[in-house]
C-alpha positions as CSV (number, residue, x, y, z in Angstrom):
1,M,126.2,167.2,-13.1
2,F,123.5,165.1,-15.0
3,R,120.2,163.5,-14.3
4,D,117.8,161.3,-16.1
5,S,115.9,158.0,-15.7
6,A,118.0,154.8,-15.5
7,A,116.6,153.6,-18.8
8,A,117.6,156.9,-20.5
9,V,121.1,156.8,-19.0
10,A,121.6,153.2,-20.2
11,A,120.6,154.2,-23.7
12,E,123.0,157.1,-23.7
13,C,125.7,154.8,-22.4
14,L,125.2,152.5,-25.4
15,S,125.6,155.4,-27.8
16,S,128.5,156.9,-25.8
17,S,126.7,160.3,-25.9
18,L,126.5,160.3,-22.1
19,F,130.2,160.6,-21.6
20,L,130.5,163.4,-24.1
21,R,127.7,165.2,-22.2
22,L,129.5,164.6,-18.9
23,V,132.7,166.0,-20.2
24,D,131.0,169.1,-21.5
25,Q,129.1,169.6,-18.2
26,F,132.3,169.0,-16.3
27,V,134.1,171.7,-18.3
28,H,131.1,174.1,-17.8
29,T,131.0,173.4,-14.1
30,H,134.7,173.3,-13.2
31,G,136.3,175.4,-15.8
32,R,138.7,172.6,-16.9
33,R,138.6,169.2,-18.6
34,P,138.3,166.1,-16.5
35,S,141.3,163.9,-16.2
36,P,141.6,160.9,-18.5
37,A,141.3,158.6,-15.4
38,E,138.0,160.3,-14.4
39,V,136.6,159.9,-17.9
40,R,137.6,156.2,-17.9
41,S,135.9,155.7,-14.6
42,W,132.7,157.1,-16.0
43,E,132.9,154.9,-19.1
44,R,133.6,151.7,-17.2
45,S,131.6,152.1,-14.0
46,I,128.4,154.0,-14.8
47,P,127.2,151.4,-17.4
48,E,127.7,148.6,-14.8
49,A,125.5,150.4,-12.2
50,V,122.7,151.4,-14.6
51,H,122.6,148.0,-16.2
52,A,122.1,146.5,-12.7
53,L,119.2,149.0,-12.2
54,N,117.5,148.1,-15.4
55,D,118.0,144.4,-14.8
56,A,116.3,145.0,-11.4
57,G,113.3,146.5,-13.3
58,L,114.1,150.0,-12.1
59,G,114.4,151.8,-15.4
60,Q,112.1,154.7,-14.1
61,V,114.3,155.4,-11.1
62,E,116.0,158.9,-11.4
63,V,119.8,158.8,-11.6
64,L,121.8,161.8,-10.4
65,L,125.4,161.6,-11.6
66,E,128.3,163.4,-9.9
67,Y,126.0,164.8,-7.3
68,T,127.7,167.6,-5.3
69,L,127.2,167.5,-1.5
70,P,125.8,170.7,0.0
71,L,128.4,173.4,0.9
72,T,131.3,171.2,-0.1
73,S,133.2,170.4,-3.3
74,K,132.7,166.6,-2.7
75,R,130.8,164.6,-5.2
76,A,128.9,161.4,-4.9
77,D,129.3,159.2,-7.9
78,M,125.6,158.4,-8.2
79,V,122.4,159.2,-6.2
80,L,119.3,157.2,-7.1
81,A,115.9,158.8,-6.4
82,G,112.6,156.9,-6.4
83,V,109.8,155.5,-4.3
84,H,110.1,153.0,-1.5
85,P,108.5,149.7,-2.4
86,V,106.8,149.3,1.0
87,T,106.1,152.8,2.4
88,G,105.5,154.7,-0.9
89,D,107.7,157.5,0.5
90,P,110.6,159.1,-1.4
91,S,113.6,156.8,-1.2
92,Y,117.3,157.5,-2.0
93,V,120.4,155.4,-2.5
94,V,123.9,156.8,-2.7
95,V,126.1,154.6,-4.8
96,E,129.9,154.8,-4.8
97,L,131.5,153.1,-7.8
98,K,135.0,151.6,-7.8
99,Q,137.0,149.8,-10.6
100,W,139.2,148.1,-8.1
101,S,139.7,144.3,-8.5
102,D,141.1,143.9,-5.0
103,A,141.8,145.9,-1.8
104,E,143.1,145.2,1.7
105,P,142.3,147.0,4.9
106,D,145.0,149.2,6.4
107,D,146.9,147.5,9.2
108,D,146.3,150.3,11.6
109,N,142.7,151.3,10.8
110,P,140.1,149.3,8.8
111,D,138.4,152.6,7.9
112,L,141.3,153.0,5.5
113,C,142.4,150.6,2.8
114,R,145.3,149.9,0.5
115,V,144.9,149.6,-3.3
116,D,147.8,148.9,-5.6
117,S,147.2,151.9,-7.8
118,Y,147.5,154.3,-4.8
119,A,150.7,155.2,-3.0
120,H,148.9,156.0,0.2
121,P,146.0,154.5,2.1
122,V,142.5,155.6,0.9
123,L,139.1,155.7,2.6
124,N,137.3,152.3,2.8
125,P,134.4,152.7,0.3
126,I,132.0,151.4,3.0
127,V,133.0,154.4,5.2
128,Q,133.0,156.7,2.3
129,V,129.5,156.0,1.1
130,R,128.2,156.0,4.7
131,S,129.7,159.4,5.4
132,Y,128.0,160.8,2.3
133,C,124.7,159.5,3.5
134,D,125.2,160.9,7.0
135,Y,126.3,164.3,5.5
136,L,123.2,164.5,3.4
137,V,121.0,163.8,6.4
138,S,122.8,166.5,8.3
139,F,122.6,169.2,5.6
140,N,119.7,168.5,3.2
141,G,116.3,169.4,4.6
142,A,114.5,166.8,2.5
143,L,116.3,164.1,4.5
144,A,116.9,165.8,7.9
145,E,113.4,165.0,9.1
146,H,113.4,161.6,7.4
147,P,116.8,160.0,7.9
148,D,115.4,156.5,7.2
149,R,114.8,157.5,3.6
150,I,118.4,157.2,2.5
151,A,120.7,154.2,2.1
152,G,124.2,153.7,0.7
153,A,126.2,151.1,-1.1
154,A,129.6,150.8,-2.7
155,F,129.6,148.7,-5.9
156,L,133.0,147.3,-6.8
157,H,132.0,145.7,-10.1
158,N,135.5,144.4,-11.0
159,A,136.1,142.8,-7.6
160,T,135.4,139.4,-6.2
161,A,134.4,138.8,-2.6
162,F,137.7,137.1,-2.0
163,G,139.7,140.1,-3.3
164,V,138.0,142.6,-1.0
165,N,136.9,140.5,1.9
166,G,139.0,142.5,4.4
167,L,137.1,145.7,3.7
168,Y,134.1,144.3,5.6
169,L,136.1,144.9,8.8
170,A,134.9,148.5,8.7
171,G,131.4,147.2,9.6
172,E,128.4,147.4,7.3
173,S,125.2,149.3,8.0
174,E,122.2,150.3,5.9
175,R,124.0,153.5,4.8
176,G,127.3,151.6,4.2
177,L,127.0,148.3,2.3
178,L,129.6,146.7,0.0
179,F,128.9,144.6,-3.1
180,P,131.7,143.1,-5.2
181,G,131.0,142.1,-8.8
182,D,130.5,138.5,-8.0
183,R,127.6,139.5,-5.7
184,R,125.8,141.5,-8.3
185,G,122.6,139.6,-7.7
186,E,122.7,140.7,-4.0
187,F,123.2,144.3,-5.2
188,I,120.1,144.0,-7.4
189,S,118.1,142.6,-4.5
190,F,119.3,145.5,-2.3
191,L,118.2,148.0,-4.9
192,R,114.8,146.4,-5.2
193,S,114.4,146.6,-1.4
194,R,114.9,150.3,-1.4
195,L,113.3,151.4,-4.8
196,A,110.1,150.5,-6.5
197,P,109.6,150.2,-10.3
198,S,108.0,153.6,-10.4
199,P,109.0,157.1,-11.7
200,G,111.6,158.8,-9.4
201,A,111.5,162.3,-10.9
202,D,109.4,163.8,-8.1
203,A,111.7,162.3,-5.4
204,A,114.7,163.8,-7.2
205,D,113.0,167.2,-7.4
206,L,112.4,167.0,-3.6
207,L,116.0,166.2,-2.9
208,L,117.3,169.0,-5.1
209,A,114.9,171.5,-3.6
210,G,115.8,170.5,0.0
211,K,116.7,173.4,2.3
212,I,120.5,173.5,2.8
213,G,121.8,173.9,6.3
214,P,122.5,171.9,9.5
215,S,119.7,169.7,10.7
216,R,118.1,170.0,14.1
217,Q,119.5,166.6,15.1
218,L,123.0,167.7,14.2
219,M,122.6,170.9,16.1
220,A,121.4,169.0,19.1
221,V,124.5,166.8,19.0
222,A,126.7,169.8,18.5
223,A,125.0,171.6,21.4
224,D,125.8,168.7,23.7
225,E,129.4,168.6,22.5
226,V,130.0,172.3,22.9
227,R,128.2,172.4,26.3
228,E,130.4,169.6,27.6
229,R,133.5,171.4,26.4
230,E,132.6,174.9,27.6
231,Q,135.2,175.5,30.2
232,F,135.1,179.3,29.8
233,V,133.1,182.1,31.3
234,L,132.3,185.3,29.3
235,L,133.2,188.5,31.0
236,D,132.2,192.1,30.6
237,E,132.3,193.1,26.9
238,Q,132.5,189.5,25.9
239,M,129.1,189.0,27.4
240,V,127.9,192.2,25.8
241,A,129.0,190.9,22.4
242,Y,127.4,187.5,23.1
243,R,124.1,189.1,24.1
244,L,124.0,191.6,21.2
245,V,124.3,188.7,18.8
246,L,121.5,186.7,20.4
247,N,119.3,189.8,20.5
248,A,120.0,190.4,16.8
249,V,119.0,186.8,16.1
250,Q,115.8,187.2,18.0
251,R,114.9,190.4,16.1
252,A,115.7,188.8,12.8
253,R,113.5,185.9,13.5
254,T,110.5,187.8,14.8
255,A,110.6,190.8,12.4
256,D,111.9,188.9,9.4
257,H,114.9,191.1,8.6
258,K,118.7,191.0,8.5
259,E,121.4,192.8,10.5
260,V,125.1,192.5,10.9
261,V,127.3,192.3,14.1
262,V,131.0,192.9,14.1
263,V,133.2,192.0,17.1
264,S,136.6,193.6,17.0
265,G,139.4,192.9,19.4
266,G,143.1,192.2,19.6
267,P,144.8,188.8,20.0
268,G,143.6,186.9,23.1
269,T,140.5,189.1,23.8
270,G,138.3,186.0,23.5
271,K,136.8,186.3,20.0
272,S,136.8,182.5,19.4
273,V,135.5,181.8,22.9
274,I,132.5,184.1,22.0
275,A,132.1,182.2,18.7
276,L,132.0,178.8,20.4
277,S,129.7,180.0,23.1
278,L,127.3,181.4,20.5
279,L,127.4,178.3,18.5
280,G,126.5,176.2,21.5
281,E,123.7,178.4,22.5
282,L,122.2,178.8,19.0
283,Y,122.2,175.0,18.6
284,R,120.5,174.6,22.0
285,R,117.8,176.9,20.7
286,G,117.5,175.0,17.5
287,I,118.7,177.9,15.4
288,S,120.6,177.0,12.2
289,A,124.1,178.3,12.3
290,L,127.6,177.5,10.9
291,H,131.1,178.5,11.9
292,A,133.5,179.6,9.1
293,T,137.1,180.8,8.9
294,G,139.6,181.6,6.2
295,S,142.3,179.5,7.9
296,N,142.9,175.9,7.1
297,S,144.8,175.4,10.4
298,F,142.2,177.0,12.5
299,T,139.2,175.2,11.0
300,T,141.0,171.9,11.1
301,T,141.8,172.3,14.8
302,M,138.2,173.4,15.6
303,R,136.9,170.3,13.8
304,K,139.3,168.1,15.7
305,V,138.5,169.6,19.1
306,T,134.7,169.7,18.8
307,G,134.3,166.6,16.8
308,S,136.7,164.2,18.5
309,R,133.8,162.2,20.0
310,K,131.1,163.1,17.5
311,P,132.6,163.2,14.0
312,E,129.5,164.6,12.4
313,V,130.0,167.8,14.4
314,R,133.0,168.6,12.2
315,D,130.8,169.4,9.3
316,L,129.5,172.5,11.0
317,F,132.9,174.2,10.6
318,K,133.3,175.6,7.1
319,Y,135.6,177.9,5.2
320,F,134.7,181.4,3.9
321,N,134.7,180.1,0.3
322,S,132.0,177.5,1.1
323,F,129.1,179.8,0.3
324,M,129.6,180.8,-3.4
325,T,126.4,179.1,-4.5
326,A,124.5,179.0,-1.2
327,E,121.0,180.3,-1.2
328,R,120.4,183.8,0.1
329,N,119.4,183.8,3.8
330,S,119.6,180.0,3.9
331,L,121.1,180.2,7.4
332,D,119.9,182.0,10.5
333,V,123.4,182.8,11.7
334,L,126.9,182.6,10.1
335,I,129.7,183.1,12.6
336,C,132.8,184.3,10.7
337,D,135.8,183.8,13.0
338,E,139.2,185.2,12.1
339,A,137.3,187.5,9.8
340,H,140.4,189.6,9.0
341,R,141.2,186.7,6.7
342,I,138.3,187.5,4.3
343,R,139.6,187.6,0.8
344,E,138.5,189.8,-2.2
345,T,136.9,186.8,-3.8
346,S,136.2,183.2,-3.1
347,A,137.3,182.1,-6.5
348,N,140.7,180.7,-7.3
349,R,142.2,178.8,-10.2
350,Y,140.5,175.6,-9.0
351,T,137.0,177.1,-8.7
352,P,134.5,175.6,-11.2
353,A,133.2,178.1,-13.8
354,S,129.7,177.6,-12.6
355,H,130.7,178.9,-9.1
356,R,132.4,182.0,-10.4
357,T,129.7,184.5,-9.6
358,G,131.9,187.6,-9.6
359,K,130.6,188.5,-6.2
360,A,133.0,189.6,-3.4
361,Q,133.6,187.1,-0.7
362,L,132.3,189.5,1.9
363,G,129.1,189.8,-0.1
364,E,128.6,186.1,-0.1
365,L,129.0,185.9,3.7
366,L,126.6,188.8,4.2
367,D,124.0,187.3,1.9
368,V,123.9,183.7,3.2
369,A,122.6,184.4,6.7
370,R,120.0,186.6,8.4
371,V,122.6,187.5,11.0
372,P,126.2,187.4,9.8
373,V,128.6,187.8,12.7
374,F,132.2,188.9,12.1
375,L,135.0,188.5,14.7
376,L,138.2,190.1,13.7
377,D,141.5,191.9,14.6
378,E,142.5,194.4,11.9
379,H,146.2,194.2,12.9
380,Q,146.2,190.5,11.9
381,V,145.8,191.2,8.2
382,V,149.0,189.6,6.8
383,R,148.3,188.9,3.1
384,P,147.6,191.2,0.2
385,G,143.9,191.0,-0.7
386,E,142.6,190.3,2.8
387,R,139.7,192.6,3.3
388,G,138.3,191.9,6.8
389,T,138.2,195.4,8.3
390,V,135.4,197.0,10.4
391,E,135.0,199.8,7.8
392,E,134.8,197.4,4.8
393,I,132.1,195.3,6.6
394,R,130.2,198.4,7.7
395,A,130.3,199.8,4.2
396,A,129.1,196.6,2.6
397,A,126.3,196.3,5.1
398,T,125.2,199.9,4.6
399,A,125.2,199.4,0.8
400,R,122.7,196.5,1.4
401,G,120.6,198.7,3.8
402,L,121.5,196.6,6.8
403,D,122.1,197.8,10.4
404,C,125.7,197.0,11.6
405,T,126.5,196.9,15.3
406,V,130.2,197.0,16.2
407,V,131.5,195.8,19.6
408,T,135.1,196.4,20.7
409,L,136.8,193.9,23.0
410,D,139.6,195.3,25.2
411,T,140.2,192.8,28.0
412,Q,143.2,190.6,27.3
413,F,143.1,186.8,28.0
414,R,146.3,185.8,26.2
415,C,149.8,187.3,26.9
416,G,149.4,186.7,30.6
417,G,146.2,188.8,30.6
418,S,148.5,191.8,30.0
419,D,147.0,194.8,28.1
420,A,150.4,196.5,28.7
421,Y,152.2,193.8,26.6
422,L,149.8,194.1,23.7
423,R,150.3,197.9,23.7
424,W,154.0,197.4,24.0
425,V,154.0,195.2,20.9
426,V,151.9,197.5,18.7
427,R,154.0,200.5,19.7
428,L,157.2,198.5,19.2
429,L,156.2,197.7,15.6
430,G,154.9,201.2,14.8
431,L,151.4,200.0,14.3
432,E,150.1,202.7,16.7
433,P,151.7,206.1,17.4
434,G,154.0,206.9,20.3
435,G,157.1,204.9,19.3
436,A,158.8,202.0,21.0
437,V,159.0,202.1,24.8
438,P,161.0,200.2,27.4
439,W,159.3,197.1,28.8
440,D,158.4,196.9,32.5
441,Q,159.4,193.4,33.6
442,T,157.1,193.7,36.7
443,D,154.2,193.1,34.4
444,R,152.5,189.6,34.3
445,M,154.0,188.9,30.9
446,T,157.7,188.0,30.6
447,I,159.9,189.1,27.7
448,T,163.4,187.7,27.1
449,I,165.9,188.5,24.4
450,A,168.1,185.8,23.0
451,D,171.4,186.3,21.2
452,S,171.3,183.3,19.0
453,P,168.6,180.9,17.7
454,A,170.2,178.1,19.7
455,E,169.8,180.1,22.8
456,L,166.2,180.8,22.0
457,E,165.5,177.1,21.4
458,G,167.4,176.0,24.6
459,F,165.4,178.5,26.7
460,L,162.1,177.0,25.3
461,E,163.3,173.5,25.9
462,Q,163.9,174.3,29.5
463,K,160.4,175.7,29.8
464,R,159.0,172.5,28.2
465,A,160.9,170.5,30.8
466,Q,159.1,172.5,33.4
467,G,155.7,171.4,31.9
468,Y,155.0,174.4,29.7
469,G,154.0,174.3,26.1
470,A,156.2,176.2,23.6
471,R,156.7,176.8,19.9
472,M,159.2,178.6,17.7
473,S,158.0,180.8,14.8
474,A,159.7,183.2,12.4
475,G,159.1,185.7,9.6
476,Y,158.8,184.2,6.2
477,C,162.5,184.9,5.3
478,W,163.7,181.5,4.2
479,P,162.6,179.2,1.3
480,W,160.1,176.6,2.3
481,T,160.4,173.1,0.7
482,K,156.9,172.1,-0.1
483,K,157.4,168.4,-0.9
484,T,159.4,165.9,1.1
485,P,160.1,162.5,-0.5
486,P,158.6,159.5,1.4
487,G,160.9,158.3,4.2
488,Q,163.0,161.4,4.2
489,P,163.2,163.9,7.2
490,L,161.9,167.4,6.8
491,P,164.6,169.6,5.2
492,A,166.1,172.2,7.5
493,D,165.2,175.2,5.5
494,V,165.6,177.8,8.2
495,H,169.4,178.5,8.3
496,I,170.9,181.0,10.7
497,G,174.7,180.5,11.0
498,D,175.4,177.0,12.0
499,W,171.9,176.5,13.4
500,S,169.1,175.1,11.2
501,R,165.6,173.8,11.6
502,P,162.8,172.8,9.3
503,W,159.6,174.8,8.7
504,N,156.5,173.2,9.9
505,V,155.1,170.5,7.5
506,Y,153.5,171.9,4.4
507,G,150.2,170.1,3.7
508,E,147.8,167.8,5.4
509,R,150.0,164.7,6.1
510,S,152.4,164.2,8.9
511,V,156.1,163.8,7.8
512,A,158.7,161.9,9.8
513,G,156.8,162.3,13.0
514,A,156.1,166.0,12.5
515,P,152.4,166.8,12.5
516,P,150.5,168.2,9.5
517,A,150.5,172.0,9.2
518,A,147.0,172.4,10.7
519,L,148.0,170.7,13.9
520,W,151.5,172.2,14.3
521,A,150.4,174.6,17.1
522,T,148.4,172.0,19.1
523,D,150.3,168.7,18.6
524,P,153.2,168.3,21.0
525,A,155.3,167.0,18.1
526,G,155.2,170.5,16.6
527,F,158.1,171.7,18.7
528,G,161.3,171.4,16.7
529,Q,159.8,172.9,13.6
530,V,159.6,176.6,12.9
531,G,156.1,177.8,12.4
532,C,155.1,180.5,9.9
533,V,152.5,183.1,10.5
534,Y,149.8,181.2,8.5
535,T,150.3,178.2,10.8
536,A,150.5,180.1,14.1
537,Q,147.7,182.6,13.5
538,G,144.7,182.0,15.7
539,F,146.5,179.8,18.2
540,E,148.2,180.2,21.5
541,Y,150.8,178.4,23.6
542,D,152.5,179.1,26.9
543,W,155.9,180.3,25.6
544,S,156.4,181.8,22.2
545,G,159.9,182.0,20.6
546,V,159.9,184.5,17.8
547,I,162.7,184.9,15.2
548,I,162.7,188.3,13.5
549,G,164.2,187.8,10.1
550,P,166.1,190.2,7.9
551,D,162.8,191.5,6.4
552,L,162.4,193.8,9.4
553,V,165.4,195.6,11.0
554,W,166.0,198.5,13.2
555,R,168.1,201.3,11.8
556,T,169.1,204.3,14.0
557,N,165.6,205.3,15.2
558,R,163.1,203.5,13.1
559,W,162.1,200.1,11.6
560,V,163.0,199.4,8.0
561,T,161.2,196.6,6.0
562,D,163.1,194.9,3.2
563,R,160.7,193.1,0.8
564,T,163.7,191.5,-1.0
565,K,164.4,189.5,2.1
566,S,160.9,188.0,2.3
567,K,160.3,184.7,0.7
568,D,156.5,184.9,1.0
569,P,155.0,184.1,-2.4
570,V,151.9,186.3,-1.7
571,F,154.0,189.4,-2.2
572,K,154.0,190.2,-6.0
573,K,155.8,192.8,-7.9
574,S,152.5,194.7,-8.1
575,T,152.1,194.7,-4.3
576,P,152.7,198.4,-3.2
577,E,155.6,199.1,-0.8
578,E,153.3,200.5,1.8
579,D,151.2,197.3,1.8
580,V,154.3,195.1,2.1
581,D,155.5,197.3,5.0
582,R,152.2,197.1,6.9
583,L,151.8,193.3,6.3
584,I,155.3,192.4,7.4
585,R,154.8,194.4,10.6
586,N,151.3,192.8,11.1
587,T,153.0,189.4,10.6
588,Y,155.4,190.0,13.6
589,K,152.5,191.4,15.6
590,V,150.7,188.0,15.1
591,L,153.8,186.0,16.0
592,L,154.6,188.2,19.1
593,T,151.1,187.8,20.6
594,R,150.8,184.0,20.6
595,G,152.4,183.4,24.1
596,M,150.3,183.2,27.2
597,V,153.1,183.3,29.8
598,G,156.1,184.8,28.0
599,T,157.9,185.6,24.7
600,V,161.6,185.0,23.9
601,L,162.8,187.1,21.0
602,Y,165.8,186.8,18.6
603,S,166.6,189.0,15.6
604,T,169.0,187.9,12.9
605,D,170.3,191.5,12.8
606,A,172.8,192.7,15.4
607,E,171.6,196.4,15.5
608,T,168.0,195.1,16.0
609,R,169.1,192.8,18.8
610,A,170.8,195.7,20.5
611,K,167.7,197.8,20.3
612,L,165.6,195.0,21.7
613,H,168.1,194.6,24.6
614,A,167.9,198.3,25.3
615,L,164.1,198.1,25.5
616,V,164.1,195.0,27.7
617,E,166.8,195.9,30.1
618,A,166.0,193.4,32.8
619,A,166.4,190.5,30.3
620,A,169.6,192.1,28.9
621,S,171.2,192.4,32.4
622,A,170.1,189.0,33.7
623,G,170.8,187.1,30.5
624,V,169.0,184.2,29.1
625,P,169.5,180.8,30.6
626,G,171.5,178.7,28.1
C-alpha cells in the first residue's frame, strides 16, 4: 500500500503522517476503513522495524508496507528491497511484525501457536513468514529464477526470548527466522547480512515488475505430484478434449494469439479428470497454467489431494475471483473447472475499491490467459447470477475476436457408468423433454425409494458396513445454523417428523468431530450430517441418499416448485419465478447425480413418494432394507 526509503518512513512515523496516509490508502484500496486494531499495529510495530533499519545504517533500503502477495488477498507486513552486501544482486527481506509479548506452541502442532488475545490457535510467525517467502518465489518472476535472493524474519518487538522460546520448535531457516525484542541486536545483524547501505529503489521496481505466474520449479514439482497421482486413463471424447486443448496451446505459443476451448458434459463425464491431466502435462512441458473454480469445497479438496505431500502445489489452485487485477495474458493456460459456477462479477462487499474494475468475471477469465479452458455442465447452475453457459462463453469470445472450440462429453463415468440413469434424472426433473419414465432396474445403477428419512439413513448405514462410501444430502428447505458455540454439538436443523440431523458444518473449522464444509464429501466423518448442494457439487461417493424437500413436489401430472419452502438465501424477492423453478430443479439434478453405485430417494411429500414408487416399481415391490 505504501513504499519509500527506510529513512523517509522513519521521518513520517515521527510526524504521524505515515499512519494517516496508510489509512487513506487502505480506504482507497479496500473500500472500507481499517479496524482500530490494525491501525494500532501500524502505529506500534512499523516504527520499531524502521528504527532497527536505520540503526543498522540501512536508511536507503526501500520499504514496501502491506505488500499484497500475487493472486491472493494476503498481505505481508513489510518487504525490504535493497542490494546484497556481498553479491551486489537485488536482495529482499520479508518481515512479519507482531506485538505479542509471549506465545506458546500448540500442543498438537508447533506450526501453530497460542496467544492470549486469540480464542483459537494461530499460525506460528516463523511458518507464516517462511510461507510468504516461498509463495513469492513460486509466483513472482523476479524471484523465481533467483530463489536465494529472498529471506524472511518475524520481529516480535514486545517479546522476550523466554516468552516465545517454544515457537522455535517450528524450526528456523533463512526464510523463517524469529527475533524477539531482547534480541534486537541479532535482528540488526541479520538485516546487515542481507542488505547493503545502498539505495533499494531499483530492486523494489524489479520486484513490483516481476511477471506473475507459477514458476518453472513449482510447475516441475506439481508435474511430479500429478503424474504420481494419475490413476486414470482418458477415453474417446475425453482424449479429444485433452488433445484439442494442447493443440490450442501450441498454436497460441507459436502464432502469438489467443483462443478459447469449452468442454461441456454432464456429471461424471470426466471433466475434472481432463483438467488434472492437462495440468500435469502442461507443467511437464514447462507451460504456465493455473486451475481455478468457483467452489470453496472443490478447490479446498483439490488443494488437499494434490498438495498433501508438497504443500506448495496447493497454490496452483485458485478461485475465479483471483484474477481481478491480473495482467492480461500473464498465463499461458487457465483451466476453469466447474465453470457453470462463473458469477456475473468477481466483486462482493469485501472487495477492495481498487479491485472493482466493473469487468464481468467471465471477461477477467478470458483476458488473463492465452488459452482459457472452461469445463462445465449447464444443468448444474444452481444460483441466480451464475453465468457459465456455452453460449455466454462463446458470445464473450466472439466479442473479443477469439476462436472458440466446443467439445461435448457423453460417456458417463459416475452413476455406475450409466447414461440411462443420467437421462432418467433429467427427464424426471423436466430438464429435458419427454416426461418422467419408469426406471429399468436391470441397469448398472440402482435406485431405491425410502418411505422415511430414518429408512434412508439406515439403508446407507448398511451400505457403509459393507465397505461402501455414502452421504445424505437434501434440498435447502430447512434453516441452517451458521455459528455453533465452542464445545457444543452441531444443531439438528433438518427436522422431518421425529427424525432430525444437522446440516454439514458451515465454515472452515471442524465442529464436534464433524469435518469443515469443504471436506464433508471426502472425510469419512461427513456421514451423519446432511449435505447441501453447495457442499456436494463437484464430488462423488458410492451411495447417495437424497431428501427431496417441500420446495419440489409432484402434483397430478407435473412438478410444482414452491419458492416459499426454500430457505436458500440466494433467492431474493427480485429473482424471477422461472429462474427459481429452473434452479431448484438443477439443485436436485446435482444431488441425484453424486452416486457411483446407487441412489436412495426420499420425499417429504406423500404424493411425490407415491409417484417415485410408481416409477421405480422394482424398489417399491421389494422394499427397502430397514
